[in-house]
C-alpha positions as CSV (number, residue, x, y, z in Angstrom):
1,M,85.0,128.8,130.8
2,T,82.3,131.2,129.7
3,S,81.1,131.2,126.1
4,S,82.6,134.7,125.4
5,L,86.0,133.5,126.6
6,R,85.7,130.3,124.6
7,R,84.8,132.3,121.5
8,S,88.0,134.4,121.9
9,F,90.1,131.3,122.0
10,D,88.3,129.4,119.2
11,G,88.0,132.4,117.0
12,P,84.8,133.7,115.4
13,R,82.2,131.1,114.5
14,R,81.5,130.9,110.9
15,R,78.5,129.5,109.1
16,Y,79.4,127.7,105.9
17,S,77.0,127.2,103.1
18,R,77.0,124.6,100.4
19,K,77.0,127.1,97.6
20,V,79.9,127.1,95.1
21,R,81.9,130.2,96.1
22,S,84.7,130.2,93.4
23,P,84.8,130.0,89.7
24,I,87.6,127.4,89.9
25,R,85.5,125.1,92.1
26,A,82.6,125.6,89.8
27,A,84.8,124.6,86.8
28,W,86.0,121.5,88.7
29,L,82.6,120.4,89.6
30,G,81.2,121.2,86.2
31,L,84.0,119.9,84.0
32,G,86.7,118.2,86.1
33,L,84.6,115.6,87.9
34,P,82.9,114.2,84.7
35,M,86.3,114.2,83.0
36,A,87.8,112.3,85.9
37,L,85.0,109.8,85.7
38,F,85.5,109.4,82.0
39,A,89.2,108.8,82.5
40,A,88.4,106.0,85.0
41,T,86.0,104.2,82.7
42,A,88.0,104.2,79.4
43,M,89.5,100.9,78.6
44,P,92.8,101.0,76.8
45,P,92.9,99.6,73.3
46,A,94.1,96.1,72.8
47,P,97.8,95.9,71.9
48,A,98.2,94.9,68.2
49,D,99.9,91.7,69.2
50,F,97.3,90.6,71.8
51,A,96.2,87.1,71.5
52,L,94.2,85.5,74.3
53,A,95.8,82.1,73.9
54,G,93.8,80.7,76.8
55,D,92.7,77.1,77.4
56,A,89.0,77.0,78.2
57,E,89.3,73.6,79.9
58,R,91.9,74.8,82.3
59,G,89.8,78.0,82.6
60,R,86.8,76.0,83.8
61,T,88.8,74.8,86.7
62,V,89.9,78.4,87.6
63,F,86.2,79.5,87.2
64,V,85.0,76.9,89.6
65,E,87.6,77.7,92.2
66,S,87.5,81.5,91.9
67,C,84.4,82.8,90.1
68,V,81.4,80.5,91.0
69,L,80.9,82.1,94.4
70,C,79.6,85.3,92.8
71,H,78.8,84.4,89.2
72,G,77.2,81.1,89.9
73,P,78.0,77.6,88.4
74,S,76.5,78.5,85.0
75,G,77.9,82.1,85.0
76,D,74.4,83.6,85.1
77,G,75.2,85.8,88.2
78,Q,72.5,84.0,90.2
79,S,74.5,82.5,93.1
80,R,73.4,82.6,96.7
81,M,76.0,85.2,97.4
82,A,74.8,87.3,94.5
83,A,71.4,87.6,96.2
84,T,73.0,89.8,98.8
85,M,75.2,91.9,96.5
86,Q,74.5,95.3,95.1
87,P,75.2,95.7,92.2
88,K,74.6,92.1,91.1
89,P,77.4,90.2,89.4
90,A,77.4,90.2,85.6
91,N,75.4,87.6,83.8
92,L,78.2,86.1,81.8
93,I,75.8,84.0,79.6
94,D,74.0,87.0,78.3
95,P,74.7,87.3,74.6
96,A,74.1,91.0,74.6
97,L,76.7,91.5,77.3
98,A,79.2,89.2,75.6
99,A,78.8,91.0,72.3
100,K,79.7,94.3,73.9
101,R,83.1,93.0,75.2
102,S,86.1,91.9,73.3
103,D,88.5,89.2,74.6
104,W,90.8,92.0,75.6
105,E,88.2,93.8,77.7
106,V,87.1,90.6,79.5
107,Y,90.8,89.9,80.2
108,L,91.3,93.4,81.6
109,L,88.2,93.1,83.8
110,V,89.4,89.8,85.3
111,R,93.0,91.0,85.7
112,D,92.4,94.5,87.0
113,G,88.9,94.4,88.5
114,G,85.8,96.3,87.7
115,E,86.4,99.5,89.7
116,V,89.4,100.5,87.6
117,Y,87.2,100.7,84.5
118,G,84.2,102.3,86.1
119,R,82.4,99.0,86.7
120,S,81.5,97.4,90.0
121,A,84.1,97.5,92.8
122,K,82.8,94.1,93.9
123,M,84.6,92.6,90.9
124,F,88.0,92.8,92.4
125,P,91.3,92.3,90.6
126,W,92.5,88.7,90.3
127,K,96.0,89.6,89.2
128,P,97.5,89.2,92.7
129,M,96.0,85.7,93.0
130,L,96.1,84.2,89.6
131,T,98.9,83.9,87.0
132,D,98.6,85.7,83.7
133,Q,98.0,82.3,82.0
134,E,95.2,81.5,84.5
135,I,93.6,84.8,83.7
136,R,93.8,84.1,80.0
137,D,92.4,80.6,80.6
138,V,89.4,81.8,82.7
139,T,88.7,84.5,80.1
140,A,88.7,81.9,77.3
141,Y,86.3,79.8,79.4
142,V,84.0,82.8,80.1
143,R,83.8,83.4,76.3
144,T,82.5,79.9,75.9
145,L,79.6,80.4,78.3
146,T,77.5,82.5,75.8
147,P,75.1,80.3,73.8
């Protein structure tokens, strides 16, 4: 088939540029995307009746079975697997990091994973694999790691 016949079947060839061509698209890129990112990172406030009620001793067992691979035995984020990960796992023994997060926020990050709240997608949700009490227990244990 000749190129002129091919063009008649395929229609006219168009060149597309990367320029924003509509005010709606400009508004989406200018305002919508940052708002979508903000919505993904906002953590819901803790319910008034939230009490962690976790057992740190039982949480240590869960931590060893589920969290050590990435966060390391001491929780400092320096495991062998962490050396290959980008971004690196959180340093759970860092007092500055611990001061930024409430029990509720740590609970949510363990339960729902990091990506939901604009953190690392490498921190996946444990809700499908752990019971709610196990998540509360491991959260209580993580809170004891900070000196």
